[in-house]
C-alpha distance (Angstrom), angle and dihedral (degrees) to the residues before:
residue distance angle dihedral
M1 . . .
A2 3.81 . .
N3 3.77 121.3 .
S4 3.75 113.5 -95.8
L5 3.78 110.7 -104.5
N6 3.77 94.9 -147.8
K7 3.81 99.4 50.3
P8 3.83 118.2 115.6
L9 3.77 113.7 -83.4
L10 3.78 118.5 -123.4
L11 3.78 109.2 -141.5
S12 3.76 122.2 -167.8
D13 3.76 117.5 -134.1
E14 3.79 91.0 -131.3
A15 3.80 92.8 59.0
E16 3.76 99.2 40.3
P17 3.83 108.4 165.6
G18 3.78 91.2 -141.1
F19 3.79 91.7 67.0
V20 3.77 109.6 143.0
K21 3.74 130.6 -173.9
N22 3.78 103.5 -163.2
P23 3.81 115.6 -152.7
S24 3.79 119.6 -144.4
F25 3.79 119.8 -85.8
L26 3.81 91.4 -114.6
L27 3.80 92.3 51.3
S28 3.80 92.4 47.1
S29 3.81 91.3 48.4
L30 3.80 91.1 50.2
K31 3.79 92.2 49.7
W32 3.80 92.9 48.9
S33 3.81 91.0 47.3
L34 3.79 91.2 52.3
K35 3.81 91.0 47.6
I36 3.81 92.2 50.9
V37 3.80 92.3 48.5
T38 3.80 89.9 47.9
W39 3.80 92.6 51.8
V40 3.80 92.1 46.7
I41 3.81 91.5 52.7
F42 3.81 92.4 45.1
I43 3.81 94.6 48.9
A44 3.81 91.1 46.0
W45 3.83 90.8 49.6
V46 3.80 94.3 48.2
G47 3.81 90.6 43.3
L48 3.79 91.5 53.3
I49 3.81 91.7 49.9
F50 3.81 89.8 48.1
L51 3.81 93.2 50.2
F52 3.81 96.7 40.1
P53 3.85 96.9 91.0
G54 3.83 90.2 57.6
E55 3.78 129.6 69.5
I56 3.81 94.2 -103.3
G57 3.80 93.9 54.1
N58 3.78 92.9 41.7
Q59 3.80 91.9 51.5
L60 3.81 90.8 48.1
V61 3.81 91.0 53.4
E62 3.80 90.4 47.2
K63 3.82 89.6 53.8
I64 3.82 90.4 51.2
I65 3.81 90.1 49.2
K66 3.80 91.8 48.3
A67 3.80 91.3 50.7
T68 3.81 96.2 47.3
K69 3.82 108.2 27.0
G70 3.80 91.2 92.8
S71 3.80 90.0 74.0
V72 3.78 123.5 100.6
F73 3.82 88.9 -98.6
G74 3.82 95.5 58.9
I75 3.80 122.8 -163.4
P76 3.85 94.5 -25.9
G77 3.79 87.5 57.8
S78 3.80 90.4 51.1
L79 3.81 91.2 52.4
F80 3.80 90.4 46.7
L81 3.80 89.9 50.9
T82 3.81 90.6 49.7
F83 3.80 102.4 43.9
S84 3.83 109.4 17.3
A85 3.80 106.2 28.4
P86 3.86 94.7 65.4
I87 3.80 93.7 60.0
L88 3.82 90.5 46.7
L89 3.81 89.8 49.0
I90 3.81 89.6 51.9
A91 3.80 88.2 52.7
F92 3.82 89.0 52.2
L93 3.80 89.3 53.5
A94 3.81 89.0 47.3
V95 3.80 88.5 59.0
A96 3.79 90.7 54.6
L97 3.81 93.2 46.2
L98 3.80 94.6 48.8
V99 3.80 93.7 46.3
I100 3.81 91.6 48.3
S101 3.81 93.0 45.6
G102 3.79 93.0 52.4
E103 3.79 113.5 171.3
D104 3.76 120.5 13.2
V105 3.79 113.0 -81.9
F106 3.79 118.6 -151.8
E107 3.74 108.3 -137.7
K108 3.76 120.4 -158.1
R109 3.78 110.6 -101.5
K110 3.77 123.6 -157.2
T111 3.76 95.0 -152.1
S112 3.80 93.1 134.8
K113 3.82 91.8 54.8
N114 3.79 102.4 35.7
P115 3.81 111.0 24.7
G116 3.77 111.9 179.1
F117 3.80 144.5 162.9
R118 3.80 120.8 -92.1
L119 3.78 126.5 -155.6
W120 3.82 93.8 -133.0
T121 3.82 95.0 51.4
F122 3.81 102.5 38.3
P123 3.85 110.1 95.4
V124 3.80 112.4 -141.7
L125 3.82 103.5 165.5
V126 3.79 115.3 36.6
D127 3.80 102.6 165.6
G128 3.75 132.3 41.9
P129 3.81 139.5 59.1
F130 3.80 94.1 -44.7
G131 3.81 95.8 53.3
V132 3.80 115.8 -146.3
V133 3.81 109.2 -2.2
S134 3.79 123.8 -170.9
A135 3.78 124.1 -144.6
A136 3.81 91.4 -102.9
E137 3.80 91.6 50.0
L138 3.80 90.9 47.9
I139 3.81 89.6 54.1
G140 3.81 88.7 53.1
I141 3.81 92.0 49.2
I142 3.81 91.2 48.7
L143 3.81 91.0 50.0
F144 3.81 91.3 53.7
V145 3.82 91.7 46.6
V146 3.81 90.1 49.6
F147 3.81 89.6 48.4
I148 3.82 92.4 52.8
I149 3.82 92.5 47.6
W150 3.81 91.6 45.5
A151 3.81 92.4 46.9
L152 3.82 92.1 50.1
Y153 3.79 90.4 49.6
A154 3.81 94.8 46.0
Y155 3.80 94.9 44.5
T156 3.81 91.8 46.8
L157 3.81 90.1 54.4
R158 3.80 90.5 48.4
N159 3.82 91.5 48.1
L160 3.80 92.2 51.3
S161 3.81 90.0 46.6
H162 3.82 91.4 52.8
M163 3.80 90.6 47.8
T164 3.80 90.9 58.6
Q165 3.81 93.7 46.3
F166 3.80 95.1 60.3
D167 3.79 130.8 56.0
I168 3.79 100.3 -118.6
P169 3.83 120.1 171.0
S170 3.78 111.5 -111.7
T171 3.82 90.8 -122.0
E172 3.80 90.7 60.1
K173 3.78 100.2 40.7
G174 3.79 93.2 90.0
I175 3.81 91.9 50.7
V176 3.79 92.7 47.4
L177 3.81 91.2 48.0
L178 3.83 90.6 51.1
E179 3.80 91.5 51.0
M180 3.80 93.1 46.3
T181 3.82 91.0 48.6
G182 3.81 90.0 49.4
L183 3.80 88.8 51.1
R184 3.82 90.5 52.6
F185 3.81 92.6 49.6
G186 3.80 88.2 51.8
M187 3.81 91.4 52.7
M188 3.81 91.0 48.5
G189 3.80 88.5 51.1
L190 3.81 90.4 52.3
L191 3.80 91.5 51.2
C192 3.83 90.0 52.4
L193 3.80 90.4 44.5
A194 3.81 87.9 60.7
F195 3.84 86.1 71.8
L196 3.83 100.3 34.3
F197 3.81 100.7 85.6
L198 3.80 97.1 41.0
P199 3.85 97.2 80.3
V200 3.83 94.2 50.1
A201 3.79 95.0 53.8
R202 3.81 87.2 101.5
G203 3.77 100.4 -165.5
S204 3.79 97.2 26.4
L205 3.76 121.1 143.9
L206 3.81 89.9 -125.3
L207 3.82 94.7 59.9
R208 3.78 89.3 46.9
L209 3.80 92.0 48.2
I210 3.80 95.3 53.3
D211 3.82 90.8 36.2
I212 3.80 97.7 -129.7
P213 3.82 111.7 160.0
F214 3.77 113.7 -123.6
D215 3.81 94.9 -119.0
H216 3.83 89.5 57.4
A217 3.80 91.4 45.1
I218 3.81 88.8 56.7
R219 3.82 89.1 58.2
Y220 3.79 90.7 52.8
H221 3.80 90.3 49.2
V222 3.82 89.6 52.5
W223 3.80 92.1 49.8
L224 3.80 92.4 46.9
G225 3.80 90.4 45.6
H226 3.80 92.4 56.0
L227 3.80 91.4 48.1
T228 3.80 95.1 45.0
M229 3.79 95.1 47.6
M230 3.80 91.4 46.0
L231 3.80 89.5 55.8
F232 3.81 93.6 45.3
T233 3.80 90.5 47.6
L234 3.81 90.7 53.1
H235 3.81 87.9 46.7
G236 3.80 89.9 57.1
L237 3.81 95.6 40.8
F238 3.80 94.0 53.6
Y239 3.80 91.9 50.7
V240 3.82 93.2 44.7
T241 3.82 90.1 50.3
A242 3.81 92.1 50.1
W243 3.81 92.5 47.5
K244 3.81 91.2 47.2
I245 3.80 90.6 53.6
K246 3.81 90.1 49.1
G247 3.80 90.6 48.2
T248 3.81 93.8 -124.4
L249 3.78 99.7 103.5
M250 3.82 100.8 126.9
K251 3.80 93.1 39.5
E252 3.80 92.0 52.5
L253 3.83 94.5 44.0
L254 3.81 91.8 54.2
E255 3.79 96.2 42.0
W256 3.81 117.6 118.9
K257 3.80 109.1 -173.6
N258 3.78 125.1 -163.8
T259 3.80 92.4 -152.2
G260 3.78 115.0 42.0
V261 3.79 128.6 7.5
A262 3.80 120.5 -21.1
N263 3.80 104.3 -130.4
L264 3.81 97.7 -162.6
A265 3.81 91.1 53.3
G266 3.80 88.1 52.2
V267 3.81 91.1 50.7
I268 3.83 90.7 52.4
S269 3.80 92.3 46.6
L270 3.80 93.3 47.8
S271 3.82 91.7 46.6
A272 3.80 90.9 53.6
G273 3.80 89.9 46.7
L274 3.80 93.0 50.0
L275 3.81 91.7 49.8
M276 3.81 90.4 51.5
W277 3.80 90.8 45.9
V278 3.80 96.4 51.2
T279 3.80 94.8 45.3
S280 3.82 91.8 47.5
L281 3.81 93.4 60.5
H282 3.79 110.3 117.4
P283 3.86 98.8 -110.6
V284 3.81 91.2 50.9
R285 3.78 94.3 42.8
K286 3.79 92.9 47.8
D287 3.82 97.0 48.5
Y288 3.82 100.5 28.6
F289 3.78 105.4 32.1
E290 3.81 93.8 157.7
L291 3.80 90.9 55.1
F292 3.79 90.0 51.3
F293 3.80 92.5 46.2
Y294 3.79 96.5 49.6
T295 3.81 96.6 43.4
H296 3.79 91.1 48.2
Q297 3.80 88.6 66.3
L298 3.79 85.2 72.6
Y299 3.81 86.8 84.5
V300 3.82 84.9 95.2
V301 3.81 90.7 59.7
F302 3.79 90.7 43.1
V303 3.82 94.2 53.5
V304 3.81 98.3 39.9
F305 3.80 95.0 49.0
L306 3.79 90.8 42.7
A307 3.82 87.1 59.1
L308 3.81 89.5 48.8
H309 3.80 90.3 47.2
V310 3.81 99.6 52.0
G311 3.80 99.7 21.5
E312 3.78 129.0 -141.6
F313 3.81 89.2 -57.9
L314 3.83 96.7 70.7
F315 3.80 99.3 18.7
S316 3.81 87.4 68.7
I317 3.81 87.4 72.5
V318 3.81 93.4 65.8
A319 3.81 100.1 27.8
G320 3.82 96.3 98.3
G321 3.79 97.7 63.9
I322 3.81 92.9 39.5
F323 3.82 91.1 51.1
I324 3.82 91.6 52.6
F325 3.81 89.2 50.3
M326 3.82 91.3 49.1
L327 3.80 90.4 53.1
D328 3.79 91.1 51.4
R329 3.81 92.6 44.6
F330 3.81 93.5 52.0
L331 3.79 91.7 47.9
R332 3.81 90.0 50.4
F333 3.80 89.5 50.1
C334 3.80 91.2 53.1
Q335 3.80 92.6 47.4
S336 3.80 93.1 48.5
Q337 3.81 94.3 55.2
R338 3.79 91.2 77.8
T339 3.78 118.5 84.6
V340 3.79 114.4 -134.8
D341 3.79 128.7 -141.1
V342 3.79 114.5 -114.8
L343 3.80 100.3 -145.9
S344 3.78 93.3 -168.2
A345 3.79 141.2 -10.4
K346 3.78 124.9 -156.5
C347 3.81 131.2 -172.4
L348 3.79 110.4 -152.2
P349 3.83 120.3 -155.2
C350 3.80 92.9 -112.5
G351 3.79 92.0 66.2
T352 3.79 96.4 -96.4
V353 3.78 126.3 131.4
E354 3.80 122.5 -148.3
L355 3.80 117.7 -157.8
V356 3.80 124.5 -172.4
L357 3.81 111.5 -157.7
S358 3.78 129.3 -164.0
K359 3.81 117.6 -117.2
P360 3.80 135.7 173.4
Q361 3.77 120.1 -105.4
N362 3.81 93.5 -117.6
L363 3.82 93.9 56.5
Q364 3.78 103.2 97.0
Y365 3.80 127.5 -160.8
N366 3.78 138.0 156.2
A367 3.77 136.0 -131.4
L368 3.82 92.8 -92.6
S369 3.80 96.4 53.5
F370 3.80 130.9 126.3
I371 3.76 130.1 -150.5
F372 3.79 129.5 -164.7
L373 3.80 112.8 -133.1
Q374 3.79 131.3 -159.0
V375 3.80 122.7 -173.9
R376 3.77 107.2 -163.8
E377 3.80 94.8 -158.0
L378 3.80 87.9 61.6
S379 3.80 102.2 37.7
L380 3.79 137.6 -15.7
L381 3.80 93.2 -150.9
Q382 3.79 108.1 35.8
W383 3.80 120.0 97.2
H384 3.79 119.4 -177.3
P385 3.83 127.0 -166.2
F386 3.80 121.1 -130.2
S387 3.78 134.1 177.5
V388 3.77 115.9 -117.5
S389 3.81 110.0 -112.2
S390 3.81 97.3 -167.4
S391 3.76 131.5 73.6
P392 3.81 118.8 -121.1
L393 3.81 84.9 -122.7
D394 3.82 91.6 61.2
G395 3.78 89.3 78.6
K396 3.78 140.2 -27.6
Y397 3.79 96.6 -130.5
H398 3.78 105.9 44.9
L399 3.78 145.0 40.5
S400 3.79 131.8 -165.9
I401 3.78 136.0 -140.3
L402 3.80 132.9 -171.5
I403 3.82 117.8 -142.2
K404 3.79 120.5 -162.9
V405 3.79 112.5 -147.5
L406 3.79 103.8 -123.0
G407 3.81 110.2 130.3
E408 3.78 141.7 27.9
W409 3.82 95.9 -81.3
S410 3.83 95.6 51.3
S411 3.82 91.3 42.2
R412 3.80 91.1 55.2
L413 3.81 90.0 47.5
R414 3.80 91.6 53.9
E415 3.82 91.6 46.4
S416 3.80 90.5 51.8
I417 3.80 92.2 51.9
L418 3.81 92.4 45.7
S419 3.79 92.1 49.8
M420 3.80 90.6 51.0
S421 3.81 90.5 48.0
E422 3.80 90.4 54.1
T423 3.79 99.2 43.8
E424 3.79 104.2 37.1
P425 3.83 97.7 72.2
E426 3.79 89.9 50.3
T427 3.79 102.8 42.3
G428 3.80 98.7 54.2
L429 3.79 88.5 -160.2
P430 3.78 117.9 168.6
L431 3.80 114.8 -102.7
P432 3.83 98.0 -101.4
T433 3.81 91.7 59.7
K434 3.77 98.1 44.9
T435 3.76 118.5 112.4
M436 3.78 112.5 -97.1
I437 3.77 137.2 -166.4
T438 3.79 107.0 -126.6
A439 3.80 104.0 -150.3
S440 3.78 131.0 -178.6
V441 3.78 124.0 -168.9
E442 3.79 137.4 -156.4
G443 3.77 116.8 -165.4
P444 2.92 149.3 -33.5
Y445 3.79 97.7 -125.4
G446 3.75 130.7 169.2
H447 3.77 147.0 106.2
E448 3.80 112.8 -15.4
S449 3.81 92.0 -141.6
Q450 3.78 121.7 49.1
Y451 3.78 95.9 -123.5
H452 3.80 92.8 176.5
L453 3.81 85.8 71.2
M454 3.80 93.6 52.4
Y455 3.82 97.8 73.6
E456 3.79 126.3 71.4
N457 3.79 88.0 -155.8
L458 3.79 122.0 47.2
I459 3.80 135.0 -176.1
L460 3.81 114.2 -170.0
V461 3.82 114.2 -165.7
A462 3.81 116.4 -170.1
G463 3.76 136.1 175.3
G464 3.81 117.5 -156.5
I465 3.80 112.2 -53.3
G466 3.82 86.9 6.9
I467 3.82 85.0 91.9
S468 3.81 88.2 77.0
P469 3.85 99.2 88.5
F470 3.81 90.0 40.4
L471 3.78 90.8 59.1
A472 3.80 85.6 57.7
I473 3.80 91.3 47.4
L474 3.81 93.7 49.8
S475 3.78 91.6 47.3
D476 3.79 90.5 47.8
I477 3.80 93.5 50.9
L478 3.80 93.8 46.1
H479 3.81 92.5 47.5
R480 3.80 91.3 50.6
V481 3.78 93.7 47.6
S482 3.80 91.4 46.9
D483 3.82 93.6 46.6
G484 3.81 95.0 43.3
K485 3.81 94.4 -116.4
P486 3.83 122.3 150.1
C487 3.80 109.1 -79.3
L488 3.79 130.0 150.4
P489 3.83 104.0 -166.3
R490 3.77 113.2 98.8
R491 3.80 100.9 147.2
V492 3.82 116.6 53.3
L493 3.79 129.2 173.8
V494 3.81 118.3 -172.2
V495 3.81 117.9 -162.2
W496 3.80 110.6 -171.0
A497 3.81 124.7 179.0
V498 3.81 118.2 -165.6
K499 3.77 131.9 172.0
K500 3.80 97.9 -136.6
S501 3.78 136.1 16.2
D502 3.81 93.0 -117.7
E503 3.82 86.6 81.2
L504 3.80 92.8 62.9
P505 3.83 95.2 87.0
L506 3.81 87.7 70.7
L507 3.80 85.8 83.7
S508 3.78 90.0 60.4
T509 3.82 89.3 69.5
I510 3.81 86.7 80.5
D511 3.81 118.1 60.7
V512 3.78 101.9 -156.2
E513 3.79 97.7 -179.7
S514 3.80 94.8 52.0
I515 3.81 91.9 48.0
C516 3.79 96.2 46.9
P517 3.81 116.0 7.9
F518 3.80 112.6 -148.3
F519 3.80 88.7 11.8
S520 3.80 90.5 164.8
D521 3.81 88.8 70.9
K522 3.80 91.2 56.8
V523 3.80 107.1 29.2
N524 3.78 125.9 36.7
L525 3.80 98.8 -139.5
E526 3.79 125.9 176.0
I527 3.80 125.9 174.6
N528 3.80 119.8 -163.9
I529 3.81 113.6 -170.4
Y530 3.81 123.2 -168.1
V531 3.82 117.2 -161.9
T532 3.79 100.0 -163.9
R533 3.83 103.3 -174.6
E534 3.79 100.6 43.1
S535 3.79 123.9 68.5
A536 3.82 95.4 -161.4
P537 3.81 140.4 5.7
L538 3.78 111.7 -72.9
L539 3.80 118.3 -112.1
E540 3.78 104.9 -119.2
D541 3.83 97.5 -166.4
G542 3.76 90.0 -148.6
E543 3.80 93.8 -50.5
V544 3.79 115.1 141.8
H545 3.78 122.5 -156.9
E546 3.75 109.1 -131.9
A547 3.76 126.1 -148.9
L548 3.79 105.9 -147.6
N549 3.80 116.3 -141.1
S550 3.77 131.9 -157.2
S551 3.77 124.4 -168.4
F552 3.78 122.9 -160.1
P553 3.77 135.8 -154.8
V554 3.79 109.4 -95.3
S555 3.80 117.0 -132.7
G556 3.80 97.3 178.3
C557 3.80 93.8 -107.9
R558 3.77 112.2 143.2
M559 3.77 132.3 179.5
S560 3.78 111.6 -74.4
A561 3.79 117.1 -107.9
L562 3.83 89.8 -144.0
V563 3.79 95.6 112.9
G564 3.79 131.4 123.6
T565 3.80 91.2 -124.4
G566 3.78 91.1 54.7
N567 3.79 128.1 76.7
N568 3.81 108.8 7.3
L569 3.79 95.1 -151.8
W570 3.80 95.7 51.3
S571 3.81 92.2 42.8
G572 3.79 89.5 51.9
L573 3.81 93.5 47.5
Y574 3.80 90.0 49.1
F575 3.79 91.9 54.5
I576 3.81 97.1 40.7
I577 3.81 97.3 46.7
S578 3.82 92.7 44.0
T579 3.81 91.2 50.9
V580 3.80 93.0 46.4
G581 3.80 88.2 47.3
F582 3.80 90.6 54.0
V583 3.81 91.1 52.6
I584 3.82 90.5 48.1
L585 3.81 92.9 50.4
M586 3.81 92.4 47.5
T587 3.81 90.6 48.5
L588 3.80 92.8 50.6
L589 3.79 91.1 45.4
R590 3.79 91.4 51.8
I591 3.80 95.9 44.9
F592 3.80 99.2 43.6
Y593 3.80 103.9 29.4
I594 3.80 122.6 8.5
N595 3.81 99.4 43.7
P596 3.86 99.6 37.1
Y597 3.80 93.3 46.3
Q598 3.82 93.8 37.4
V599 3.78 94.5 -127.6
S600 3.80 103.3 -169.5
T601 3.80 103.8 157.9
W602 3.81 105.3 124.0
W603 3.79 99.4 -149.2
Y604 3.80 92.0 44.9
Q605 3.80 91.6 51.3
G606 3.81 88.3 50.5
L607 3.80 90.0 51.6
L608 3.81 91.6 50.3
F609 3.81 89.7 48.6
I610 3.81 91.8 53.7
A611 3.81 90.4 44.9
C612 3.81 90.8 54.8
M613 3.80 91.0 50.0
V614 3.81 91.9 51.6
A615 3.81 93.7 42.8
S616 3.80 93.5 50.3
V617 3.81 91.3 51.6
I618 3.81 93.9 47.4
I619 3.83 99.5 38.9
F620 3.79 104.8 33.5
G621 3.81 97.0 24.3
G622 3.80 90.5 42.6
L623 3.79 90.0 55.4
V624 3.80 91.2 55.4
I625 3.81 91.5 45.1
G626 3.80 89.7 52.1
L627 3.79 91.7 53.0
W628 3.81 90.1 43.2
H629 3.81 89.3 53.0
L630 3.82 91.9 51.1
W631 3.79 90.5 49.4
D632 3.80 89.8 48.9
K633 3.81 91.2 51.8
K634 3.78 90.8 50.6
V635 3.80 91.9 51.0
A636 3.81 91.4 45.0
A637 3.81 91.9 52.0
R638 3.79 89.5 53.0
D639 3.79 91.0 51.7
D640 3.82 97.3 44.3
E641 3.78 94.1 93.0
H642 3.81 90.4 60.4
E643 3.79 96.6 44.4
E644 3.79 97.6 74.4
N645 3.79 91.8 57.8
D646 3.79 90.3 51.2
R647 3.81 92.5 48.2
I648 3.79 91.8 51.3
K649 3.79 87.7 50.6
V650 3.81 90.8 51.6
E651 3.78 94.3 49.6
S652 3.79 93.9 47.0
A653 3.79 92.6 46.6
R654 3.81 91.1 51.3
S655 3.78 99.7 40.6
Y656 3.79 96.9 110.6
D657 3.80 112.7 122.3
T658 3.79 103.6 -177.2
A659 3.75 134.0 49.4
A660 3.78 119.9 -177.7
H661 3.78 121.2 -166.4
D662 3.79 92.2 -114.3
D663 3.83 92.5 55.9
L664 3.77 88.1 96.1
T665 3.77 92.0 62.0
E666 3.80 93.1 45.8
K667 3.80 102.0 48.8
N668 3.74 140.1 58.8
L669 3.82 99.3 -62.3
E670 3.81 94.0 57.0
S671 3.78 95.2 103.8
S672 3.78 92.6 46.5
T673 3.80 102.2 43.1
I674 3.79 130.8 84.6
I675 3.81 118.7 -177.2
R676 3.82 118.9 -161.0
Y677 3.80 119.7 -169.5
G678 3.78 126.8 -152.7
S679 3.79 96.6 12.9
R680 3.78 140.9 93.2
P681 3.79 127.8 -136.4
D682 3.81 112.4 -83.2
F683 3.78 99.1 -148.5
K684 3.78 93.5 -174.5
E685 3.80 89.6 59.0
I686 3.83 93.1 40.6
F687 3.80 95.3 51.7
G688 3.79 91.1 40.6
S689 3.80 90.8 54.3
I690 3.80 91.5 47.2
S691 3.81 90.2 49.9
R692 3.79 91.3 56.1
K693 3.81 95.4 44.8
W694 3.80 106.6 37.4
G695 3.78 100.7 42.7
H696 3.81 128.4 -160.1
V697 3.81 101.6 -10.8
D698 3.79 139.7 118.4
V699 3.79 112.0 -96.9
G700 3.78 121.1 -166.1
V701 3.80 112.6 -145.9
I702 3.81 116.3 -165.7
V703 3.81 118.5 -173.4
C704 3.78 125.8 -165.7
G705 3.75 115.7 175.5
P706 3.81 144.7 75.0
P707 3.84 120.1 -30.3
T708 3.81 91.6 -102.2
L709 3.80 90.9 58.6
Q710 3.79 92.1 47.8
S711 3.81 91.0 49.0
S712 3.81 92.6 49.3
V713 3.80 93.2 51.5
A714 3.82 93.4 42.7
K715 3.80 91.5 49.1
E716 3.79 91.8 53.1
I717 3.82 92.2 46.5
R718 3.80 90.8 50.3
S719 3.81 91.5 47.7
H720 3.80 91.3 48.3
S721 3.80 92.0 47.5
I722 3.80 92.2 53.0
S723 3.82 95.7 47.6
R724 3.81 100.4 29.8
Q725 3.78 122.9 131.4
G726 3.79 122.9 -130.7
H727 3.79 95.2 -101.9
H728 3.82 95.0 50.3
P729 3.83 125.5 99.0
I730 3.77 123.5 -97.2
F731 3.80 109.5 -126.1
H732 3.81 118.1 -147.4
F733 3.79 114.3 -155.4
N734 3.81 118.5 -141.6
S735 3.78 124.9 169.3
H736 3.77 127.4 -156.6
S737 3.77 107.3 -168.0
F738 3.79 119.4 -158.9
D739 3.83 91.1 -175.5
L740 3.79 103.1 81.5
């Protein structure tokens, strides 16, 4: 019998949800001052980009250029100061804010007294090409649409004005108008490109500052990518049409000017961009992931030849976002060079693989984190994202992931583990000659704040392997309640839809009773499972489903702590010193080469600009990474004596070898779990029942599953929000996508 959802909650004094750690007045004032300055700079930067296509914005930029072009950097420096420096300055402020903030502080929330809607968690669009879109995201989409319409209008007026100012033969007016329109589309594409690389800088200080989870940032990158490539494609089409009419198409396409844009470089850049664009479309990405992954590495060609195409003069507009991405990419490269011990590998009967990876104590993550995994025996190039299925409180020196066998890569991984499970007992080979899985890891990445801990009432909706992050959430909540750490959730409903009952043993990867004995007295937990393709429990006839284990020789290699979401101080130093190094290199280049020798070739200046960006990341950033690595080794050596105890604890806690379907009804979740066969979740009935039982409170709803599941839940939340009565809960929609 499941626990009643409306019974009084028993809260322990040690884990009081109202726990508050009040910072000093001076510290709070400093943080608020930095936030205000950051917002002012951001709004001014976005406002300038928005106004730039019109006369007012253009005149403002011209005034900035006039006031600053006398510097050693000239006009390119003025454009860099106008369009790229603000986003770098915001990143500088992000360093200060993150260092000052330190560890996460749980602030007391008055959700039970003042429930209310929030822009980020209120779903507005639930169907369509954008998927589920919150109110805040819809505002962003509308702003970009307004910008495009405004820019087209403003540029058209400017084009027509220029046409009347010059004596152009009537036979050539159409060609000139086509070329001018193509030029304007190119400029609009550059302005959008200034934002494109920011969301995919996975561990960047900016994403951490604004607290956007990486899986959401990927969506924004996709949206911006479609818009940017559409504008660049129109830019190319208008020029190609004009050149075709003039009869100079091939000559123009192959032209590489020293002064002005280099057309051939633009053709190469656009071709690389188009190939990335086409192969990133959802049908291609879903069915041919390797094709998408490999072609997307052409971003290097796209960026380099874009710099050669427009030169330093215009590339300065987009350099800020690209530089932040380069910093993140180099740090990821350094982190991924270390191989990571796989402490254990398990093949569950439902076709899911569980890997336990070794990590250092000082590498922090939360229950909603992702990692990117590479297995070198399977591919040297492929990286796949997976949700973490363990809580950081499960152990200081390991984390776990669950991998659903769906494609070729995951199938080969499962076969490798099964083959090792079959041969190891027979071979009796010494440890050094045993087969190993050579894993490399990037991450972890995820939401900066642990928003699953910010609601007293939680509904977790999972589809299939989407239960993985919720296992981490449940473990995290139970650990915190048991240890007396700050934690708001006290009422948790899990709704899990699976196709077949062989997936049920996934729940046995979390031992609720050992984490939090008598958890039912402290957390009101209910788990509703829907087995959609079976009408009744299968008769096992004594058959037991075995989970095959493989153990591996341990070399002491843990995940590297060189990640942007890791140590705030080192991350900040890496960004600051690399940026200062870039300015130093550009200054030296200007003083001792470009200005004395009057280097004026556009494409060559663009190449030098890119070279300085790369050199500053490798030389100055590499120096910081080297020191960071030495510091990490020193900390790891200090922690080594504790690691063995933790590893023994991991192996003993995960030593189960069999998992029968009826385990769920025999173990600690029996009183909290209801299994329904042959039916799907009726979210209208579920949310209606919750509304009657829970009353006027904030309820966090987190969904992890396919897009159809997310849309169904979001649609019901939106419908409930529109028709809700005053005494009903307010549901807050949050998605955690495992399909990046």
